[in-house]
C-alpha positions in Angstrom: -27.2 -26.0 37.0 -26.9 -24.5 33.5 -28.9 -27.4 32.0 -31.6 -26.8 34.6 -31.8 -23.1 33.6 -31.9 -24.0 29.9 -34.7 -26.5 30.7 -36.7 -23.7 32.4 -36.2 -21.4 29.5 -37.4 -24.1 27.0 -40.4 -24.8 29.2 -41.4 -21.2 28.8 -40.6 -21.3 25.1 -43.2 -24.1 24.8 -45.7 -22.1 26.8 -45.3 -19.1 24.5 -45.3 -21.1 21.3 -41.7 -20.2 20.3 -39.4 -22.3 18.1 -36.3 -20.4 19.3 -35.1 -17.4 21.3 -32.3 -14.9 20.7 -30.6 -13.8 23.9 -28.4 -10.7 23.7 -28.3 -9.2 27.2 -24.9 -10.0 28.8 -26.5 -10.8 32.2 -28.9 -13.3 30.7 -26.1 -14.9 28.6 -24.1 -15.2 31.9 -27.2 -16.8 33.6 -27.4 -19.4 30.8 -23.7 -20.1 30.3 -21.9 -19.1 33.4 -19.7 -16.8 31.3 -19.5 -13.0 31.0 -19.4 -11.4 27.6 -18.8 -7.7 27.0 -19.1 -6.9 23.2 -19.7 -3.2 24.0 -21.4 -1.7 20.9 -21.2 -5.0 19.0 -23.5 -8.0 19.3 -23.1 -11.3 21.1 -26.1 -13.6 20.8 -27.1 -16.9 22.3 -29.7 -18.7 20.2 -31.7 -21.4 22.0 -33.8 -23.9 20.1 -35.8 -26.8 21.4 -32.7 -29.1 21.1 -29.5 -27.0 20.7 -27.7 -23.8 21.6 -25.6 -21.7 19.3 -23.5 -18.7 20.2 -22.5 -15.7 18.0 -19.5 -13.9 19.3 -17.4 -10.9 18.3 -13.7 -11.9 17.9 -12.5 -9.8 20.8 -15.2 -10.9 23.2 -15.4 -14.6 22.5 -17.0 -16.9 25.0 -17.3 -20.7 24.4 -20.1 -22.2 26.5 -19.9 -26.0 27.0 -22.1 -27.9 24.6 -22.7 -24.8 22.5 -21.8 -24.3 18.8 -19.8 -21.0 18.6 -19.6 -18.8 15.5 -17.0 -16.0 15.6 -17.2 -12.9 13.5 -14.5 -10.1 13.1 -16.3 -7.2 11.4 -19.6 -5.6 12.6 -20.5 -5.2 9.0 -21.3 -8.9 8.8 -23.1 -9.3 12.1 -26.5 -9.7 10.6 -25.2 -12.1 7.9 -23.7 -14.4 10.6 -26.8 -14.1 12.9 -29.1 -14.8 10.0 -27.2 -18.0 9.1 -27.8 -19.4 12.6 -31.5 -18.9 12.7 -34.3 -21.3 11.8 -37.6 -20.3 10.3 -40.6 -19.9 12.6 -41.8 -18.1 15.7 -38.8 -16.5 17.4 -38.5 -14.6 20.6 -35.9 -11.9 21.1 -35.1 -10.0 24.3 -35.7 -6.3 24.6 -32.0 -5.5 24.8 -31.1 -6.1 21.2 -30.3 -2.7 19.5 -32.5 -1.6 16.7 -29.5 -1.3 14.3 -29.3 -5.1 14.5 -32.9 -6.0 14.9 -34.4 -4.0 11.9 -31.9 -5.3 9.3 -32.5 -8.9 10.6 -36.3 -8.4 10.2 -35.8 -7.2 6.6 -33.3 -10.1 5.7 -35.3 -12.9 7.3 -39.1 -12.3 7.1 -39.5 -16.0 7.6 -38.2 -15.6 11.2 -41.3 -14.2 12.8 -39.9 -12.1 15.7 -41.6 -11.1 18.9 -40.4 -9.7 22.2 -39.8 -12.6 24.6 -39.6 -12.7 28.3 -38.7 -16.4 28.6 -35.3 -15.8 30.2 -36.6 -13.1 32.4 -39.4 -15.4 33.7 -36.8 -18.1 34.4 -34.5 -15.7 36.2 -37.4 -14.5 38.5 -37.4 -17.7 40.5 -34.2 -18.0 42.4 -32.6 -21.3 43.4 -31.4 -21.8 47.0 -27.9 -21.3 45.8 -28.8 -18.0 44.2 -30.6 -16.9 47.3 -27.5 -17.6 49.4 -25.4 -15.4 47.0 -28.0 -12.6 47.4 -27.8 -13.0 51.2 -24.1 -12.8 51.1 -24.1 -9.6 49.0 -26.7 -8.1 51.3 -24.7 -9.1 54.4 -21.6 -7.3 53.1 -23.7 -4.2 52.3 -25.3 -4.3 55.8 -21.9 -4.1 57.3 -20.8 -1.2 55.0 -23.9 0.8 56.0 -23.4 0.1 59.7 -19.7 1.3 59.5 -20.2 4.2 57.1 -23.0 6.3 58.7 -21.1 7.0 62.0 -18.4 8.7 59.8 -20.9 11.4 58.6 -19.7 14.8 59.6 -21.0 18.5 59.2 -19.5 20.0 56.0 -18.9 16.7 54.3 -20.2 16.7 50.7 -22.2 14.0 49.0 -19.2 12.8 46.8 -16.9 12.7 49.9 -19.4 10.6 51.8 -19.9 8.3 48.8 -16.1 7.7 48.8 -16.5 6.4 52.4 -18.9 3.7 51.1 -16.6 2.9 48.2 -13.6 2.5 50.4 -15.5 0.2 52.8 -16.6 -2.0 50.0 -13.0 -2.2 48.9 -11.9 -3.1 52.4 -14.6 -5.8 52.6 -13.1 -7.6 49.5 -16.0 -6.7 47.3 -14.2 -4.1 45.3 -15.1 -0.5 44.8 -18.6 0.8 43.8 -18.7 1.5 40.0 -19.5 5.2 39.7 -20.7 7.4 42.5 -23.0 5.8 45.2 -26.4 7.6 45.3 -25.8 9.9 48.2 -28.3 12.6 48.9 -28.2 15.4 51.5 -30.6 18.2 52.4 -32.8 19.3 49.5 -31.3 16.6 47.3 -33.1 13.9 49.3 -36.3 15.2 47.7 -35.1 13.8 44.4 -35.8 10.0 44.1 -32.8 9.6 41.7 -30.5 12.3 42.9 -27.2 12.9 41.2 -24.6 13.3 44.0 -22.5 16.5 43.9 -20.8 19.2 46.1 -23.7 19.9 48.5 -22.3 20.0 52.0 -24.4 18.6 54.8 -25.4 20.9 57.7 -27.0 20.5 61.1 -30.6 19.4 60.8 -30.2 18.0 57.2 -31.7 14.7 56.0 -29.3 12.2 54.5 -30.0 9.0 52.6 -27.8 6.6 50.7 -29.0 4.1 48.1 -26.3 1.5 47.0 -26.3 -1.8 45.2 -23.2 -3.8 44.6 -22.7 -7.0 42.6 -20.7 -9.4 44.8 -20.1 -13.0 43.7 -22.2 -12.4 40.6 -25.3 -11.3 42.5 -26.5 -7.8 43.6 -27.3 -6.1 46.9 -29.5 -3.0 47.0 -30.5 -1.0 50.1 -31.4 2.5 51.1 -31.1 3.9 54.6 -31.9 7.4 55.9 -30.5 9.4 58.8 -30.5 13.0 60.2 -27.5 15.1 61.1 -27.6 16.6 64.6 -31.3 17.1 64.9 -34.7 16.0 63.5 -37.7 18.3 63.1 -41.2 17.2 63.9 -42.1 17.0 60.2 -38.9 15.0 59.4 -39.8 12.6 62.1 -43.4 12.3 60.9 -42.3 11.6 57.3 -39.7 9.1 58.4 -42.1 7.2 60.6 -44.7 7.1 57.8 -42.2 5.7 55.3 -40.9 3.1 57.9 -44.5 2.0 58.5 -45.1 1.8 54.8 -42.0 -0.3 54.3 -43.1 -2.7 57.1 -46.6 -2.9 55.6 -45.2 -3.7 52.2 -43.0 -6.4 53.6 -46.0 -7.9 55.6 -48.0 -8.2 52.3 -45.4 -10.4 50.7 -46.5 -14.1 50.5 -47.0 -16.8 47.8 -50.2 -16.2 45.9 -50.4 -12.5 46.6 -49.9 -10.0 43.8 -46.8 -7.9 43.5 -49.2 -4.9 43.2 -50.6 -5.8 46.7 -47.2 -4.9 48.1 -47.4 -1.4 46.5 -51.0 -1.0 47.6 -50.1 -1.8 51.2 -47.3 0.8 51.2 -49.6 3.4 49.5 -52.3 3.0 52.1 -50.0 4.0 54.9 -48.6 7.0 52.9 -52.0 8.1 51.7 -53.5 7.9 55.3 -50.7 10.2 56.5 -51.5 12.8 53.8 -48.4 12.3 51.7 -49.8 10.2 48.8 -49.0 12.9 46.2 -45.3 12.7 47.2 -44.7 9.0 46.5 -44.1 9.0 42.8 -42.4 5.7 42.1 -43.0 1.9 42.2 -42.4 0.0 45.5 -40.6 -3.0 44.0 -38.1 -4.2 41.5 -36.5 -7.6 41.2 -32.9 -8.3 42.3 -30.4 -10.9 41.1 -27.6 -10.8 38.5 -29.0 -7.3 37.8 -29.7 -4.6 40.4 -33.0 -4.1 38.6 -34.6 -7.1 36.9 -37.9 -8.9 36.8 -40.3 -8.9 38.6 -41.2 -5.2 38.3 -44.1 -3.5 40.0 -45.9 -2.3 36.9 -49.2 -0.5 37.1 -52.0 -2.6 35.6 -50.1 -5.9 35.7 -51.3 -8.8 37.9 -48.1 -10.7 38.7 -48.6 -13.5 41.3 -45.8 -13.9 43.8 -44.1 -17.3 43.9 -41.6 -18.9 46.3 -38.1 -17.9 45.3 -38.9 -14.5 43.9 -36.5 -11.8 45.3 -37.3 -8.0 45.1 -37.1 -4.7 46.8 -39.7 -3.0 49.1 -38.8 0.7 48.9 -41.5 3.3 49.6 -40.5 6.9 49.8 -41.9 10.4 50.5 -40.3 13.4 48.7 -41.2 17.0 49.6 -39.9 19.2 46.7 -37.1 21.6 47.6 -37.1 20.5 51.2 -36.3 16.8 52.0 -37.3 13.2 51.3 -37.1 9.8 53.0 -36.7 6.4 51.4 -36.2 3.1 53.1 -35.4 0.0 50.9 -35.1 -3.6 51.9 -34.8 -6.8 49.9 -37.0 -9.8 50.5 -37.3 -13.3 49.2 -40.7 -15.0 49.0 -40.8 -18.2 51.1 -43.5 -20.8 51.7 -44.4 -19.0 55.0 -44.4 -15.5 53.6 -41.1 -13.8 53.1 -37.6 -13.5 54.5 -35.5 -10.3 54.7 -32.2 -10.3 52.9 -31.2 -6.8 54.3 -30.7 -6.4 58.0 -29.0 -3.0 58.6 -30.9 -1.0 61.3 -33.7 1.3 60.1 -35.0 2.9 63.2 -34.9 6.7 63.2 -31.3 7.7 63.7 -29.7 11.1 64.5 -26.0 11.2 63.8 -23.9 13.5 66.1 
């Protein structure tokens, strides 16, 4: 499996005219070695050439990939010296995660190493193998179950942090471990903020509530958003919810090999625009999912990314009315030969709790 992944990266290196690539993102190092590294503010780097792999590791975060030459350093003052010694001259790709405090000194020290930002590993990671897709399905199935069990526990007077703890406890019960940090729980006016920071707001009768959670399980992420109403639902809340649900379904229907990722966003936008809420949908519809909760492919304005079988990403339109309420519905899909398959299956019909 690792050799297949390295071969895919090298294929992309050839396509981009690169002699070597420097990989520093821990998730990408894991993808290419099967081993996690956590150097914190220090630097671990995997250097891939056409024929060999070398690994630079901090002494307290050493990983030793099979078939890879490992160089260990003990003082961050010599990081660039050690990295420089491992590099060949020529066209060199580097991922966008390397800190400038390492990149700029390397550029000064090795002008013969002509650096450019490389997406070779990200491009390889975009296409999931059947095994990776099964891991994503498992993570989503666990998350489906947590959502189904958590929402009936919502009660008047519960605050966002308290409800987030319900989700964390259920993930722990499932064997997946607790959520790192507070789950993104939004009540009432907070639901009008796409990236709400959960706090002490206590939910009341008639409030909107949505929860957005992703959890790495077995090395691969889930990510899902579901929205409910407590006790009652106004005509406008219902209209917004039904609009977002229709946009979500339209986006999913647009997913197929050969389509553009921007087609998914356009399909969702058409529904929201037609309902008169176009000004209140401020974010992209899709981001990739895998080892990271957010990874390539990304729905970027102006980019024409063609969908391929094996790509996995979110479809998550939303409408947010400032100071009042918002609705977001997020599912994960995998592109198949026939179109797409859902990874997330928790119910998403309009639901009133209590």
